[in-house]
Backbone as a printed PyTorch tensor [residue, N CA C, xyz], in Angstrom:
tensor([[[  0.8580,  -1.1840,   0.0000],
         [  0.0000,   0.0000,   0.0000],
         [  0.8940,   1.2340,   0.0000]],

        [[  0.5690,   2.1440,  -0.8650],
         [  1.3140,   3.3990,  -0.9700],
         [  0.6790,   4.4120,  -0.0040]],

        [[  1.1730,   4.4210,   1.2450],
         [  0.6090,   5.2960,   2.2810],
         [  0.7440,   6.7730,   1.9460]],

        [[  1.8540,   7.1500,   1.3200],
         [  2.0650,   8.5560,   0.9610],
         [  1.0060,   9.0140,  -0.0320]],

        [[  0.7770,   8.2280,  -1.0640],
         [ -0.2370,   8.5830,  -2.0680],
         [ -1.6200,   8.6280,  -1.4410]],

        [[ -1.9000,   7.6970,  -0.5180],
         [ -3.2160,   7.6700,   0.1340],
         [ -3.4270,   8.9310,   0.9680]],

        [[ -2.4300,   9.3190,   1.7460],
         [ -2.5550,  10.5330,   2.5630],
         [ -2.6810,  11.7810,   1.6990]],

        [[ -1.9100,  11.8340,   0.6210],
         [ -2.0040,  12.9810,  -0.2850],
         [ -3.3560,  13.0160,  -0.9970]],

        [[ -3.8560,  11.8490,  -1.3820],
         [ -5.1560,  11.7810,  -2.0360],
         [ -6.2590,  12.2610,  -1.1010]],

        [[ -6.2500,  11.8040,   0.1340],
         [ -7.2640,  12.2160,   1.1090],
         [ -7.1740,  13.7200,   1.3650]],

        [[ -5.9710,  14.2390,   1.5390],
         [ -5.7960,  15.6750,   1.7680],
         [ -6.3040,  16.5100,   0.6020]],

        [[ -5.9660,  16.0970,  -0.6030],
         [ -6.4280,  16.8280,  -1.7980],
         [ -7.9360,  16.7340,  -1.9400]],

        [[ -8.4800,  15.5450,  -1.7270],
         [ -9.9260,  15.3520,  -1.8420],
         [-10.6700,  16.2330,  -0.8410]],

        [[-10.2180,  16.2240,   0.3940],
         [-10.8910,  17.0060,   1.4320],
         [-10.7600,  18.5080,   1.2120]],

        [[ -9.7380,  18.9090,   0.4530],
         [ -9.5730,  20.3220,   0.0960],
         [-10.3230,  20.6710,  -1.1860]],

        [[-11.0580,  19.6820,  -1.6940],
         [-11.8570,  19.8480,  -2.9250],
         [-10.9980,  20.0810,  -4.1580]],

        [[ -9.7700,  19.5880,  -4.1190],
         [ -8.8850,  19.6300,  -5.2820],
         [ -8.9410,  18.2380,  -5.9110]],

        [[-10.0470,  17.9650,  -6.5980],
         [-10.3280,  16.6230,  -7.0830],
         [ -9.3750,  16.1680,  -8.1850]],

        [[ -8.8750,  17.1010,  -9.0120],
         [ -7.9030,  16.7120, -10.0380],
         [ -6.6170,  16.2120,  -9.3880]],

        [[ -6.1650,  16.9040,  -8.3530],
         [ -4.9580,  16.4700,  -7.6310],
         [ -5.2150,  15.1350,  -6.9360]],

        [[ -6.3840,  14.9770,  -6.3590],
         [ -6.7320,  13.7100,  -5.7020],
         [ -6.7070,  12.5640,  -6.7140]],

        [[ -7.1870,  12.8340,  -7.9190],
         [ -7.1670,  11.8170,  -8.9710],
         [ -5.7360,  11.4380,  -9.3310]],

        [[ -4.8480,  12.4250,  -9.4110],
         [ -3.4410,  12.1370,  -9.7110],
         [ -2.8070,  11.2710,  -8.6190]],

        [[ -3.1000,  11.5810,  -7.3630],
         [ -2.5450,  10.7890,  -6.2590],
         [ -3.1190,   9.3750,  -6.2640]],

        [[ -4.3910,   9.2460,  -6.5930],
         [ -4.9910,   7.9150,  -6.6950],
         [ -4.3430,   7.1340,  -7.8380]],

        [[ -4.0010,   7.8190,  -8.9170],
         [ -3.2970,   7.1660, -10.0330],
         [ -1.9290,   6.6610,  -9.5940]],

        [[ -1.2480,   7.4450,  -8.7630],
         [  0.0580,   7.0310,  -8.2350],
         [ -0.0800,   5.7560,  -7.4030]],

        [[ -1.1000,   5.7380,  -6.5540],
         [ -1.3340,   4.5440,  -5.7380],
         [ -1.6880,   3.3410,  -6.5940]],

        [[ -2.5010,   3.5610,  -7.6120],
         [ -2.9120,   2.4730,  -8.4980],
         [ -1.7330,   1.9310,  -9.2950]],

        [[ -0.8120,   2.7890,  -9.6730],
         [  0.3350,   2.3750, -10.4870],
         [  1.2240,   1.3640,  -9.7720]],

        [[  1.2710,   1.4230,  -8.4550],
         [  2.1430,   0.5160,  -7.6990],
         [  1.3680,  -0.5780,  -6.9710]],

        [[  0.0490,  -0.5820,  -7.1010],
         [ -0.7870,  -1.5270,  -6.3590],
         [ -0.7310,  -2.9240,  -6.9720]],

        [[ -0.8710,  -3.9060,  -6.1060],
         [ -0.9160,  -5.3000,  -6.5300],
         [ -1.9850,  -6.0170,  -5.7270]],

        [[ -2.5820,  -7.0240,  -6.3170],
         [ -3.5590,  -7.8530,  -5.6210],
         [ -4.7800,  -7.0660,  -5.1910]],

        [[ -5.1650,  -7.2590,  -3.9560],
         [ -6.3650,  -6.6150,  -3.4010],
         [ -6.2370,  -5.0920,  -3.3950]],

        [[ -5.0310,  -4.5880,  -3.1950],
         [ -4.8120,  -3.1390,  -3.1970],
         [ -5.2140,  -2.5190,  -4.5340]],

        [[ -5.0490,  -3.2640,  -5.6140],
         [ -5.3700,  -2.7320,  -6.9340],
         [ -6.8550,  -2.3820,  -7.0470]],

        [[ -7.7310,  -3.2520,  -6.5800],
         [ -9.1710,  -2.9720,  -6.6240],
         [ -9.5210,  -1.7800,  -5.7310]],

        [[ -8.8600,  -1.6940,  -4.5790],
         [ -9.0790,  -0.5720,  -3.6690],
         [ -8.7260,   0.7480,  -4.3470]],

        [[ -7.5340,   0.8030,  -4.9520],
         [ -7.1030,   2.0320,  -5.6220],
         [ -7.9630,   2.3510,  -6.8370]],

        [[ -8.4280,   1.3280,  -7.5460],
         [ -9.3310,   1.5680,  -8.6770],
         [-10.6100,   2.2450,  -8.1960]],

        [[-11.1370,   1.7630,  -7.0830],
         [-12.3410,   2.3660,  -6.5200],
         [-12.1240,   3.8110,  -6.1150]],

        [[-10.9910,   4.0880,  -5.4770],
         [-10.6840,   5.4640,  -5.0850],
         [-10.4760,   6.3520,  -6.3060]],

        [[ -9.7950,   5.8250,  -7.3060],
         [ -9.5410,   6.5910,  -8.5270],
         [-10.8550,   6.9460,  -9.2170]],

        [[-11.7540,   5.9930,  -9.3270],
         [-13.0490,   6.2620,  -9.9560],
         [-13.8610,   7.2670,  -9.1480]],

        [[-13.7670,   7.1950,  -7.8250],
         [-14.4820,   8.1710,  -6.9930],
         [-13.9510,   9.5740,  -7.2600]],

        [[-12.6380,   9.7160,  -7.2880],
         [-12.0470,  11.0340,  -7.5460],
         [-12.4240,  11.5430,  -8.9290]],

        [[-12.3620,  10.6670,  -9.9340],
         [-12.7650,  11.0700, -11.2810],
         [-14.2410,  11.4730, -11.3100]],

        [[-15.0630,  10.7520, -10.5650],
         [-16.4800,  11.0890, -10.4940],
         [-16.7120,  12.4790,  -9.9280]],

        [[-15.9480,  12.8330,  -8.9140],
         [-16.0920,  14.1680,  -8.3350],
         [-15.5270,  15.2530,  -9.2490]],

        [[-14.5140,  14.9300, -10.0510],
         [-14.0380,  15.8750, -11.0690],
         [-15.1700,  16.1470, -12.0530]],

        [[-15.8170,  15.0850, -12.5200],
         [-16.9330,  15.2380, -13.4580],
         [-18.1120,  15.9610, -12.8140]],

        [[-18.3670,  15.6700, -11.5710],
         [-19.4570,  16.3400, -10.8610],
         [-19.2040,  17.8400, -10.7630]],

        [[-17.9920,  18.2090, -10.4150],
         [-17.6380,  19.6300, -10.3050],
         [-17.7530,  20.3380, -11.6550]],

        [[-17.5480,  19.5880, -12.7480],
         [-17.6370,  20.1570, -14.0920],
         [-19.0610,  20.1170, -14.6420]],

        [[-19.9910,  19.5670, -13.8590],
         [-21.3900,  19.5140, -14.2960],
         [-21.7010,  18.3780, -15.2470]],

        [[-20.8010,  17.4050, -15.3580],
         [-21.0380,  16.2400, -16.2190],
         [-21.6930,  15.1390, -15.3760]],

        [[-22.9800,  15.3120, -15.1100],
         [-23.6910,  14.4320, -14.1800],
         [-23.7690,  12.9850, -14.6440]],

        [[-23.9860,  12.7460, -15.9370],
         [-24.0790,  11.3660, -16.4250],
         [-22.7870,  10.6020, -16.1650]],

        [[-21.6810,  11.2010, -16.5510],
         [-20.3820,  10.5620, -16.3690],
         [-20.0530,  10.4400, -14.8830]],

        [[-20.3570,  11.4620, -14.1010],
         [-20.0820,  11.4260, -12.6620],
         [-20.8400,  10.2820, -11.9990]],

        [[-22.1000,  10.1520, -12.3350],
         [-22.9000,   9.0790, -11.7390],
         [-22.3200,   7.7120, -12.0720]],

        [[-21.9450,   7.5200, -13.3210],
         [-21.3660,   6.2500, -13.7530],
         [-20.0790,   5.9410, -12.9930]],

        [[-19.2010,   6.9250, -12.8740],
         [-17.9350,   6.7390, -12.1570],
         [-18.1760,   6.4300, -10.6700]],

        [[-19.0900,   7.1610, -10.0550],
         [-19.3410,   6.9880,  -8.6250],
         [-19.9810,   5.6350,  -8.3220]],

        [[-20.8970,   5.2000,  -9.1760],
         [-21.5160,   3.8860,  -8.9790],
         [-20.4690,   2.7870,  -9.1230]],

        [[-19.6110,   2.8940, -10.1270],
         [-18.5440,   1.9150, -10.3120],
         [-17.6000,   1.9090,  -9.1090]],

        [[-17.3180,   3.0790,  -8.5790],
         [-16.4680,   3.1950,  -7.3960],
         [-17.0980,   2.4670,  -6.2030]],

        [[-18.3830,   2.6830,  -5.9990],
         [-19.0730,   2.0160,  -4.8820],
         [-19.0170,   0.5000,  -5.0290]],

        [[-19.1860,   0.0030,  -6.2410],
         [-19.1540,  -1.4360,  -6.4740],
         [-17.8080,  -2.0320,  -6.0860]],

        [[-16.7400,  -1.3030,  -6.3040],
         [-15.4150,  -1.8040,  -5.9440],
         [-15.1330,  -1.6560,  -4.4490]],

        [[-15.4530,  -0.4970,  -3.9020],
         [-15.1060,  -0.2190,  -2.5130],
         [-15.9500,  -0.9920,  -1.5020]],

        [[-17.1480,  -1.3890,  -1.8720],
         [-17.9970,  -2.0870,  -0.8940],
         [-17.4370,  -3.4450,  -0.4770]],

        [[-16.4700,  -3.9370,  -1.2080],
         [-15.8520,  -5.2250,  -0.8830],
         [-14.7710,  -5.1260,   0.1870]],

        [[-14.5590,  -3.9350,   0.7390],
         [-13.4550,  -3.7420,   1.6770],
         [-13.9010,  -3.5450,   3.1180]],

        [[-15.1510,  -3.7720,   3.4150],
         [-15.6150,  -3.6900,   4.7910],
         [-15.6070,  -2.2810,   5.3500]],

        [[-15.4850,  -2.1820,   6.6610],
         [-15.5310,  -0.8860,   7.3360],
         [-14.2690,  -0.0730,   7.1080]],

        [[-13.1190,  -0.7540,   7.1920],
         [-11.8280,  -0.0820,   7.0430],
         [-10.9260,  -0.9230,   6.1610]],

        [[-10.0390,  -0.2180,   5.4780],
         [ -9.0020,  -0.9180,   4.7220],
         [ -7.7370,  -0.0910,   4.8490]],

        [[ -6.6970,  -0.7120,   5.3880],
         [ -5.4240,  -0.0280,   5.5730],
         [ -5.5940,   1.3130,   6.3000]],

        [[ -6.4110,   1.3150,   7.3410],
         [ -6.6380,   2.4870,   8.1690],
         [ -7.4880,   3.5690,   7.4890]],

        [[ -8.0400,   3.2860,   6.3160],
         [ -8.9200,   4.2100,   5.5970],
         [-10.3630,   3.8310,   5.9010]],

        [[-11.1750,   4.8000,   6.2690],
         [-12.5820,   4.5670,   6.6090],
         [-13.4080,   4.3990,   5.3340]],

        [[-13.5630,   3.1640,   4.8960],
         [-14.2880,   2.8650,   3.6600],
         [-15.7640,   3.2220,   3.7990]],

        [[-16.3780,   2.9430,   4.9420],
         [-17.8130,   3.1980,   5.0920],
         [-18.1380,   4.6860,   4.9910]],

        [[-17.2460,   5.5360,   5.4590],
         [-17.4580,   6.9810,   5.3540],
         [-17.4440,   7.3990,   3.8890]],

        [[-16.4780,   6.8760,   3.1440],
         [-16.3900,   7.1890,   1.7120],
         [-17.6340,   6.6860,   0.9850]],

        [[-18.0440,   5.4540,   1.2760],
         [-19.2220,   4.8860,   0.6130],
         [-20.4920,   5.6740,   0.9120]],

        [[-20.6540,   6.0920,   2.1540],
         [-21.8360,   6.8700,   2.5130],
         [-21.8670,   8.1920,   1.7500]],

        [[-20.7360,   8.8530,   1.6420],
         [-20.6680,  10.1120,   0.9060],
         [-20.9190,   9.9320,  -0.5740]],

        [[-20.3470,   8.8780,  -1.1440],
         [-20.5460,   8.6090,  -2.5680],
         [-22.0110,   8.2770,  -2.8370]],

        [[-22.6010,   7.4770,  -1.9700],
         [-24.0140,   7.1020,  -2.1240],
         [-24.9130,   8.3360,  -2.0850]],

        [[-24.6410,   9.2500,  -1.1850],
         [-25.4370,  10.4860,  -1.1100],
         [-25.2560,  11.3440,  -2.3530]],

        [[-24.0340,  11.3790,  -2.8780],
         [-23.7790,  12.1480,  -4.0970],
         [-24.5470,  11.5610,  -5.2750]],

        [[-24.5650,  10.2390,  -5.3800],
         [-25.3080,   9.5920,  -6.4640],
         [-26.7980,   9.8940,  -6.3400]],

        [[-27.3290,   9.8280,  -5.1270],
         [-28.7400,  10.1400,  -4.9180],
         [-29.0400,  11.5910,  -5.2950]],

        [[-28.1430,  12.4810,  -4.9540],
         [-28.3220,  13.8990,  -5.2760],
         [-28.2440,  14.1220,  -6.7900]],

        [[-27.3160,  13.4620,  -7.4600],
         [-27.2170,  13.5550,  -8.9200],
         [-28.5200,  13.0940,  -9.5560]],

        [[-29.0330,  11.9830,  -9.0800],
         [-30.2820,  11.4460,  -9.6420],
         [-31.4520,  12.3940,  -9.3920]],

        [[-31.4690,  13.0490,  -8.2480],
         [-32.5410,  14.0120,  -7.9590],
         [-32.4580,  15.2190,  -8.8900]],

        [[-31.2520,  15.6890,  -9.1640],
         [-31.0660,  16.8270, -10.0640],
         [-31.4220,  16.4220, -11.4950]],

        [[-30.9490,  15.2660, -11.9200],
         [-31.2410,  14.8100, -13.2810],
         [-32.7200,  14.5100, -13.4620]],

        [[-33.3900,  14.0610, -12.4170],
         [-34.8180,  13.7670, -12.4770],
         [-35.6850,  14.9930, -12.2620]],

        [[-35.0320,  16.1280, -12.1040],
         [-35.6900,  17.4170, -11.9190],
         [-36.4480,  17.5360, -10.5850]],

        [[-36.1180,  16.6740,  -9.6380],
         [-36.6820,  16.8110,  -8.2920],
         [-35.9980,  17.9590,  -7.5490]],

        [[-34.7600,  18.2430,  -7.9590],
         [-33.9950,  19.3620,  -7.3930],
         [-33.4110,  20.1410,  -8.5600]],

        [[-33.1510,  21.4060,  -8.3240],
         [-32.6260,  22.2440,  -9.4140],
         [-31.1080,  22.2510,  -9.4830]],

        [[-30.4470,  22.1710,  -8.3420],
         [-28.9830,  22.2040,  -8.3210],
         [-28.4510,  21.1440,  -7.3550]],

        [[-27.2090,  20.7480,  -7.5930],
         [-26.5280,  19.7980,  -6.7100],
         [-26.1200,  20.5180,  -5.4340]],

        [[-26.4270,  19.9500,  -4.2960],
         [-26.0680,  20.5280,  -3.0010],
         [-24.6230,  20.1530,  -2.6680]],

        [[-23.7090,  21.1000,  -2.8670],
         [-22.2810,  20.8150,  -2.6690],
         [-21.9370,  20.5200,  -1.2120]],

        [[-22.8080,  20.8450,  -0.2920],
         [-22.5340,  20.5240,   1.1080],
         [-22.5870,  19.0140,   1.3540]],

        [[-23.0760,  18.2490,   0.3690],
         [-23.1400,  16.7980,   0.5100],
         [-21.8430,  16.0960,   0.1150]],

        [[-20.8630,  16.8560,  -0.3650],
         [-19.5940,  16.2300,  -0.7280],
         [-18.8900,  15.7540,   0.5330]],

        [[-18.4630,  14.5020,   0.5360],
         [-17.9270,  13.9170,   1.7810],
         [-16.5180,  14.3930,   2.1110]],

        [[-16.1690,  14.1780,   3.3550],
         [-14.8000,  14.3350,   3.8280],
         [-14.2850,  12.9210,   4.0700]],

        [[-13.2060,  12.5570,   3.4250],
         [-12.6090,  11.2420,   3.6300],
         [-11.7760,  11.2900,   4.8990]],

        [[-11.6050,  10.1340,   5.5370],
         [-10.8220,  10.1420,   6.7720],
         [-10.1920,   8.7820,   7.0430]],

        [[ -9.2650,   8.8330,   7.9550],
         [ -8.5790,   7.6310,   8.4190],
         [ -9.1530,   7.2340,   9.7640]],

        [[ -8.9800,   5.9680,  10.1140],
         [ -9.4510,   5.4780,  11.4110],
         [ -8.6330,   6.1090,  12.5210]],

        [[ -9.2760,   6.3830,  13.6210],
         [ -8.5760,   6.9300,  14.7830],
         [ -7.6580,   5.8630,  15.3550]],

        [[ -6.4920,   6.2720,  15.7420],
         [ -5.5410,   5.3420,  16.3430],
         [ -5.6510,   5.4080,  17.8500]],

        [[ -5.6430,   4.2580,  18.4850],
         [ -5.7240,   4.2100,  19.9380],
         [ -4.3770,   4.5860,  20.5440]],

        [[ -4.4220,   5.2960,  21.6650],
         [ -3.1950,   5.6440,  22.3790],
         [ -2.6680,   4.4060,  23.0860]],

        [[ -1.3520,   4.2680,  23.1050],
         [ -0.7450,   3.1010,  23.7570],
         [ -0.6040,   3.2900,  25.2270]]])
């Protein structure tokens, strides 16, 4: 697991710099092997989905985010100290919001629904 790329990706994502987050996810994916590869693919698709969402490309964003959820849901609550359930909950809400906007139930995407990614809290020794 490329911990440096993961920390940089989370920091960029939480700062709403989705293009940078996508680049860091690409770095992690480039060196990933085995189970880590699917994890990084899911993160990469999530970041790409948020890039598309920010650009107003709702169809592509929805597709990327759904694909991301399909990959990440296989990793349980946490993976390598990354809170997968938090990411999944945020992605799921974004997909629901995209569908509401596309279905004309809402007029604009509520950007306050964009998630904050996080790591698991470490216990003090």
